[in-house]
C-alpha positions as CSV (number, residue, x, y, z in Angstrom):
1,M,-0.1,0.0,0.1
2,I,1.3,3.4,-1.0
3,P,0.0,6.4,1.0
4,I,-0.7,9.6,-1.1
5,R,-2.2,11.8,1.5
6,D,-3.8,12.0,4.8
7,F,-6.9,13.9,6.1
8,N,-5.2,15.3,9.2
9,P,-5.0,19.1,9.2
10,T,-2.3,20.8,11.4
11,T,-2.1,24.2,13.1
12,R,1.8,24.7,12.8
13,R,3.7,25.1,9.6
14,P,6.1,22.0,9.2
15,Y,9.3,24.0,8.8
16,V,11.4,21.3,10.2
17,T,9.8,18.5,8.1
18,V,10.3,20.7,4.9
19,A,13.8,21.5,5.8
20,I,14.6,17.7,6.2
21,I,13.1,17.0,2.8
22,V,15.0,19.8,1.0
23,T,18.3,18.7,2.7
24,C,17.8,15.0,1.6
25,I,17.0,16.2,-1.9
26,L,20.0,18.5,-2.2
27,V,22.3,15.8,-0.7
28,F,20.9,13.3,-3.3
29,F,21.8,15.7,-6.2
30,W,25.3,16.0,-4.8
31,Q,25.6,12.3,-4.6
32,A,24.4,12.0,-8.3
33,S,26.9,14.6,-9.4
34,L,29.9,12.7,-8.2
35,G,29.6,9.8,-10.6
36,P,29.5,6.1,-9.7
37,S,33.1,5.7,-8.2
38,A,33.2,8.9,-6.3
39,G,29.5,8.5,-5.2
40,Q,30.6,4.9,-3.7
41,Q,33.4,6.7,-2.0
42,A,31.0,9.1,-0.5
43,T,28.7,6.4,0.8
44,M,31.7,4.9,2.5
45,R,32.8,8.1,4.1
46,F,29.4,9.4,5.3
47,G,27.4,6.2,5.6
48,F,27.2,4.5,9.0
49,I,29.3,1.3,9.1
50,P,28.9,-0.7,12.3
51,A,32.4,-2.2,12.2
52,L,34.0,1.2,12.2
53,F,31.7,2.6,14.9
54,F,32.4,-0.3,17.2
55,G,36.0,-0.5,16.5
56,H,36.2,-3.8,14.8
57,A,37.6,-2.3,11.6
58,A,39.7,0.6,10.5
59,W,38.9,3.4,7.8
60,P,40.3,2.6,4.4
61,A,43.1,4.9,3.4
62,G,41.9,8.4,2.4
63,L,38.2,7.7,3.7
64,D,38.5,8.9,7.2
65,T,36.9,12.2,6.5
66,I,34.8,12.5,9.6
67,P,34.7,10.7,13.0
68,S,32.7,7.4,12.9
69,W,30.1,8.6,15.5
70,A,29.2,11.6,13.1
71,T,28.2,9.2,10.3
72,L,25.1,8.3,12.5
73,F,23.9,11.7,11.5
74,T,25.3,12.1,8.0
75,S,23.9,8.8,6.9
76,M,20.2,9.9,7.7
77,F,20.5,12.4,4.8
78,M,21.9,10.1,2.1
79,H,20.0,7.7,-0.2
80,G,20.9,5.0,-2.6
81,G,18.9,5.8,-5.4
82,F,15.7,7.9,-6.6
83,M,13.2,5.5,-5.5
84,H,14.8,5.2,-2.2
85,L,14.7,8.9,-1.7
86,A,11.0,9.2,-3.2
87,G,9.6,6.6,-1.0
88,N,11.1,8.0,2.2
89,M,10.3,11.6,1.3
90,L,6.7,10.6,0.6
91,Y,6.1,9.2,4.0
92,L,7.9,12.0,5.7
93,W,5.7,14.6,3.9
94,I,2.4,12.8,4.7
95,F,3.0,11.9,8.3
96,G,5.9,14.2,9.6
97,N,3.9,17.4,9.6
98,N,1.4,16.0,12.0
99,I,4.1,14.9,14.5
100,E,5.9,18.3,14.1
101,D,2.6,19.9,15.0
102,A,2.1,17.8,18.1
103,T,5.6,18.4,19.3
104,G,6.7,21.8,18.2
105,H,9.6,22.4,15.9
106,V,12.7,22.0,18.2
107,R,11.4,19.0,20.0
108,Y,10.4,17.5,16.7
109,A,14.0,18.0,15.4
110,L,15.4,16.3,18.4
111,F,12.8,13.5,18.2
112,Y,13.6,12.9,14.7
113,L,17.3,12.5,15.3
114,L,16.9,10.3,18.3
115,C,14.6,7.8,16.3
116,G,17.4,7.8,13.7
117,L,20.0,7.0,16.1
118,A,17.8,4.1,17.7
119,A,17.1,2.8,14.2
120,A,20.9,2.6,13.4
121,M,21.7,0.9,16.6
122,A,18.9,-1.6,16.2
123,Q,20.4,-2.6,12.8
124,A,24.1,-2.4,14.0
125,I,24.0,-4.1,17.5
126,P,23.0,-7.5,16.1
127,D,25.9,-7.5,13.7
128,P,28.5,-5.1,15.0
129,H,31.2,-6.4,12.7
130,S,29.3,-5.5,9.5
131,T,31.3,-3.4,7.1
132,I,28.2,-2.5,4.8
133,P,27.4,1.1,5.1
134,M,23.9,2.0,6.0
135,I,22.4,5.2,4.6
136,G,18.7,6.5,4.3
137,A,16.2,8.5,6.4
138,S,13.9,5.5,6.8
139,G,14.9,4.7,10.3
140,A,14.1,8.2,11.5
141,I,10.9,8.3,9.4
142,S,9.9,5.0,11.0
143,G,10.0,6.7,14.5
144,V,7.5,9.4,12.9
145,L,5.3,6.6,11.9
146,G,5.4,4.9,15.4
147,A,4.4,8.3,16.9
148,Y,1.6,8.8,14.3
149,L,0.2,5.3,15.1
150,L,-0.2,6.2,18.8
151,L,-1.4,9.9,18.4
152,F,-3.7,9.6,15.3
153,P,-4.7,5.9,14.8
154,K,-8.2,7.0,13.5
155,A,-7.0,9.5,11.0
156,K,-7.9,8.7,7.5
157,V,-5.2,8.1,5.0
158,M,-5.7,7.6,1.2
159,V,-3.5,4.7,-0.2
160,I,-3.0,3.2,-3.6
161,I,-3.1,-0.6,-3.6
162,P,-1.4,-2.0,-6.6
163,I,-3.5,-5.4,-7.3
164,G,-3.0,-5.7,-11.0
165,F,-4.4,-2.2,-11.5
166,L,-4.1,0.9,-9.2
167,F,-7.0,0.7,-6.5
168,V,-7.4,3.8,-4.4
169,Q,-8.8,3.3,-0.9
170,T,-9.1,5.4,2.3
171,L,-8.0,3.5,5.4
172,P,-7.6,4.5,9.1
173,A,-3.9,5.1,9.9
174,G,-3.9,2.3,12.5
175,W,-4.7,-0.2,9.9
176,L,-2.0,1.1,7.5
177,L,0.8,1.6,9.9
178,G,-0.1,-1.7,11.7
179,F,0.3,-3.5,8.4
180,W,3.5,-1.6,7.6
181,I,5.2,-2.6,10.9
182,V,4.1,-6.3,10.7
183,F,5.6,-6.3,7.1
184,Q,8.9,-4.9,8.4
185,L,9.1,-7.5,11.1
186,G,8.3,-10.4,8.7
187,S,10.8,-9.1,6.4
188,G,13.4,-8.7,9.1
189,F,13.0,-12.3,10.2
190,A,13.0,-13.6,6.6
191,S,16.3,-11.8,5.8
192,A,18.1,-12.9,9.0
193,S,20.4,-15.3,7.1
194,N,21.2,-12.8,4.5
195,A,24.6,-11.2,5.3
196,G,24.7,-9.1,2.1
197,G,23.3,-5.6,1.4
198,G,19.6,-4.6,1.0
199,V,17.0,-3.1,3.1
200,A,17.9,-2.5,6.8
201,W,14.6,-4.0,8.1
202,W,15.7,-3.9,11.7
203,A,16.4,-0.2,11.5
204,H,12.9,0.2,10.5
205,V,11.5,-1.8,13.5
206,G,14.0,0.0,15.9
207,G,12.9,3.5,14.8
208,F,9.2,2.6,14.9
209,V,9.6,1.3,18.5
210,A,11.7,4.4,19.5
211,G,9.0,6.7,18.1
212,M,6.3,5.0,20.1
213,A,8.3,5.1,23.2
214,L,9.5,8.6,22.9
215,I,6.5,10.6,21.5
216,H,4.9,11.1,25.0
217,L,8.0,12.6,26.3
218,F,8.3,15.1,23.3
219,R,4.7,16.0,22.5
220,D,3.4,19.4,23.5
221,K,1.7,18.9,26.9
222,I,-0.1,22.1,26.3
223,R,-1.9,20.6,23.3
224,Q,-4.8,18.4,24.0
225,I,-5.9,15.8,21.4
226,S,-9.4,14.5,22.2
227,P,-10.8,11.4,20.5
228,T,-12.9,13.6,18.2
229,A,-10.0,15.5,17.3
230,I,-7.9,12.6,16.5
231,S,-10.5,11.4,14.0
232,A,-10.6,14.8,12.4
233,G,-7.0,15.6,13.0
234,V,-7.5,18.8,14.9
235,A,-5.4,19.7,17.9
236,K,-6.8,21.8,20.6
237,R,-5.1,23.7,23.4
238,R,-6.0,23.5,27.1
239,P,-7.1,26.5,28.8
240,K,-4.3,28.1,30.8
241,A,-4.4,28.0,34.5
242,G,-5.7,31.1,36.3
243,R,-8.0,32.1,33.4
244,S,-11.4,33.2,34.6
245,R,-14.4,30.9,33.8
246,I,-17.4,32.2,32.1
247,P,-20.4,31.8,34.6
248,N,-23.2,29.3,33.7
249,S,-26.1,30.9,32.1
250,K,-28.3,28.9,34.5
251,K,-26.8,30.7,37.5
252,D,-28.2,33.9,39.1
253,P,-28.2,36.7,36.4
254,Q,-26.1,38.8,38.7
255,D,-23.3,36.4,38.2
256,R,-23.2,36.9,34.4
257,P,-20.7,39.2,32.8
258,K,-21.9,42.6,32.2
259,P,-22.5,43.7,28.7
260,T,-19.8,46.4,28.9
261,V,-17.1,44.1,30.0
262,E,-15.0,42.5,27.1
263,R,-14.8,38.7,27.3
264,R,-11.7,36.9,26.3
265,R,-11.7,33.6,24.4
266,D,-9.2,30.9,25.1
267,P,-7.0,30.4,22.0
């Protein structure tokens, strides 16, 4: 299933989400401009290689451009091909803006990076001697999906289902993302004996779990999401403490605000 949009409006502009997408696209153009040989060297330099990070291998001559720990971050903005980039950016564009809306810009940026780090470790720890470079934003984006599943399980998502022809259907996000994580788990177990390159399935699982675990620490506590708002995708703000309450209309008329007094609405 390929998501093409969700029906989940936001109240904040997704500046960080857009910045990540633009950065990934620019980095991809830079990679493409290098040519096959230099592009492969760039992947070795800036991709995350578990064996180098854990000290089980040394940098090849001339490729020790940055410290191995820094590749945890640089690898999140590199991609192995156009479809790899397009798929990741599509998911980030559809689901990332709502998580940024629920957390705020700065917390969202930190949340995104932490999910990416957790994803890299989930793939690297089972095989710390691996010399295969890991690149891509999918681990961090998986964290966004895990957070979305918890916060907006009833939000509607329009998807394309390729079953011989393109079938368009609208599904609850809980169904779509539940199917997505089950597919990642199944693919991870199926590829357990594959020591070569390919999709880092366990990075997806690790990022997803990290997103579910971290979102309640990072979401904006002032913003209240009710069950109705979750279905409609509308976030509300709780009234601030100390704000005067409007008297009930059934009380004594003397308790009602006088017509000449200006009444303030909660934002």
